[in-house]
DOPASE-632896 format. One record per residue (C-alpha): x, y, z; residue number from 1. Coordinates in steps of 0.05 Angstrom, whole numbers, plus 5000, padded with zeros to 4 digits. Each point is the difference from the previous one (the first is absolute). Layout:
> X:Y:Z:NUM
...
END
This chain:
> 4372:5213:1630:1
> 5003:4964:4934:2
> 4945:4947:4993:3
> 5003:4944:4948:4
> 4946:4948:4986:5
> 5021:4937:4961:6
> 4971:4931:4987:7
> 5021:4944:5046:8
> 5049:4952:4966:9
> 5026:4931:5016:10
> 5064:5029:5027:11
> 4966:5059:5036:12
> 4979:4964:5064:13
> 5048:5039:5044:14
> 4966:5065:4978:15
> 4937:4981:5037:16
> 4987:5034:5067:17
> 5023:4959:5059:18
> 4932:4975:5023:19
> 4978:4983:4929:20
> 5060:4954:4990:21
> 4978:4956:5058:22
> 4925:5006:5000:23
> 4961:4940:4971:24
> 4932:5020:5026:25
> 4971:4996:4930:26
> 5047:4950:4968:27
> 4992:4939:5046:28
> 4938:4963:5021:29
> 4987:5021:5073:30
> 4995:4927:5024:31
> 5066:4982:4966:32
> 5031:5063:5029:33
> 4979:4981:5071:34
> 5026:4929:4991:35
> 5068:5023:4973:36
> 5012:5060:5044:37
> 5057:4968:5039:38
> 5042:4980:4940:39
> 4977:5041:4940:40
> 5045:5055:4973:41
> 4949:5054:4981:42
> 5050:5039:4959:43
> 5016:4938:4958:44
> 4925:4985:4992:45
> 4985:5072:4978:46
> 5056:5001:4949:47
> 4978:4932:4973:48
> 4928:5024:4993:49
> 5020:5064:4965:50
> 5046:4961:4952:51
> 4944:4951:4984:52
> 4950:5055:4984:53
> 5049:5040:4959:54
> 5022:4939:4959:55
> 4927:4980:4986:56
> 4966:5067:4994:57
> 5051:5056:4997:58
> 5020:5056:5048:59
> 4954:5001:5061:60
> 5026:5061:5037:61
> 5022:5072:4998:62
> 5059:5024:5041:63
> 5010:5071:5026:64
> 5067:5027:5020:65
> 5019:5067:5030:66
> 5071:5022:4986:67
> 5016:4929:4981:68
> 4974:4969:5064:69
> 4939:4953:5006:70
> 4939:5043:5016:71
> 4939:4957:4984:72
> 4967:4949:4956:73
> 4934:4977:4971:74
> 4989:4927:4984:75
> 4945:4970:4958:76
> 4983:4934:4968:77
> 4945:4958:4968:78
> 4957:4980:5060:79
> 5010:4926:4986:80
> 5072:5007:5023:81
> 4980:5031:5067:82
> 4977:4947:5051:83
> 4969:5048:5049:84
> 4958:5034:4946:85
> 4945:4947:5005:86
> 4993:5004:5076:87
> 4968:5069:5010:88
> 4926:5010:5014:89
> 4999:5043:4937:90
> 5035:4949:4955:91
> 5007:4982:4944:92
> 5037:5050:4958:93
> 4966:5012:4933:94
> 5027:4956:4944:95
> 5019:5060:4956:96
> 5041:5034:5055:97
> 5072:4999:5024:98
> 5006:5001:5076:99
> 5040:5055:5033:100
> 5026:4969:5064:101
> 5055:5044:5028:102
> 5015:5074:5009:103
> 5061:5006:5045:104
> 5035:5065:5016:105
> 5062:5012:5041:106
> 4989:5053:5054:107
> 5043:5051:4964:108
> 4956:4994:4938:109
> 4932:5011:5032:110
> 5000:5075:4989:111
> 5027:5002:4929:112
> 4941:4978:4957:113
> 5030:4931:4989:114
> 4935:4963:5010:115
> 4961:5035:4944:116
> 5060:4996:4954:117
> 5003:4925:5010:118
> 4926:4994:4984:119
> 5012:5040:4936:120
> 5056:4952:4981:121
> 4957:4939:5013:122
> 4942:5027:4959:123
> 5046:5020:4943:124
> 5031:4930:4998:125
> 4933:4964:5001:126
> 4968:5046:4948:127
> 5057:4984:4952:128
> 4988:4926:5013:129
> 4926:5005:4984:130
> 4974:4986:5071:131
> 4929:5024:5010:132
> 5000:5014:5075:133
> 5040:4999:5065:134
> 4967:4975:5064:135
> 5025:5001:5072:136
> 4976:4978:5068:137
> 5003:5062:5043:138
> 5000:5004:5075:139
> 4959:5046:5043:140
> 5036:5012:5065:141
> 4968:5016:5066:142
> 5015:5067:5034:143
> 5052:4970:5046:144
> 5033:4956:4947:145
> 5067:5026:4977:146
> 5047:4969:4950:147
> 5069:4983:5025:148
> 5063:5034:4975:149
> 5026:4986:4930:150
> 5055:4954:5026:151
> 4952:4954:5036:152
> 5006:4926:4983:153
> 4933:4981:5030:154
> 4946:4978:4951:155
> 4926:5011:5012:156
> 4941:5029:4962:157
> 5012:5068:5032:158
> 5073:5000:4981:159
> 4997:4967:4932:160
> 4937:5027:4966:161
> 4986:5066:4965:162
> 4957:5052:5034:163
> 4932:5001:4966:164
> 4997:5076:5004:165
> 5066:5006:4962:166
> 4973:4955:4945:167
> 4937:5043:4995:168
> 5044:5063:4996:169
> 5035:4966:4941:170
> 4934:4992:4962:171
> 4981:4929:5022:172
> 4926:4986:5012:173
> 4972:4951:5051:174
> 4970:4941:4963:175
> 4990:4954:5060:176
> 4986:5038:5064:177
> 5023:4974:5068:178
> 5011:5036:5066:179
> 5071:4974:5005:180
> 5024:4972:4932:181
> 4965:5034:4941:182
> 5020:4980:4930:183
> 5014:5059:4954:184
> 5009:5007:4925:185
> 5032:5048:4952:186
> 4976:4995:4929:187
> 5055:5009:4948:188
> 4956:5007:4938:189
> 4965:5066:5015:190
> 5040:5043:4951:191
> 5056:5001:5052:192
> 4959:5043:5046:193
> 5041:4972:5057:194
> 5058:5045:4981:195
> 4966:5065:5022:196
> 4977:4966:5065:197
> 5069:4976:5018:198
> 5034:5065:4982:199
> 4949:5038:5042:200
> 5013:4953:5059:201
> 5075:5008:4991:202
> 4993:5075:5002:203
> 4958:4997:5064:204
> 5050:4955:5035:205
> 5058:5044:4980:206
> 4964:5061:5027:207
> 4986:4963:5065:208
> 5073:4979:5004:209
> 5023:5073:4993:210
> 4957:5018:5060:211
> 5018:4941:5044:212
> 5074:4989:4987:213
> 5021:5034:5066:214
> 4956:4952:5039:215
> 5040:4937:5017:216
> 4937:4964:5022:217
> 4967:5002:4931:218
> 4969:4934:4977:219
> 4991:4982:4927:220
> 4931:4989:4971:221
> 5025:4935:4971:222
> 4991:4934:5035:223
> 5054:4957:4971:224
> 5029:4932:4993:225
END
């Protein structure tokens, strides 16, 4: 398959994975979301939020396609634009960091190294923009907790947050420990040492994919939004 990673643009909303187009887990205040559930159009709200961030700050996402079809995305933003960012027990995000909120993969993309490639693209973009660090709220799932399929429209911490172990594999370090919602950080001013870490993780995941492709029950290491 031919994979392509490109920055999210104002007219690229339709390239987002299906769930990511409708999910406002991060973008709306939870109280407002509960109050407006019966009449809000989540897809409209998501597109409006993305447009606002891009107009004020610049591109806030990376899009992955496989053979021209949507395969995954990573979304990130200054934490002040993310209402839910201040509600975690490990809040707040450090003032010098951009918040990585979303890593969403379509089922067909889970075995193709798309997740690490998206992280590489995010890091490359933010290094060019002079950002010092990326932070993310990871989730630690229980042994019986399984993420739904990539086409799920349900929003919950388990469905819409990034697996903490995936973030650690990508070179993030825990800076605020918590049994459920640790906050992790990737420094971007360490002589680009992240590059070797991410490339190594990509190689490991590709090797794992080569072994597990025949198994239709394989689950990705990425907990996504």
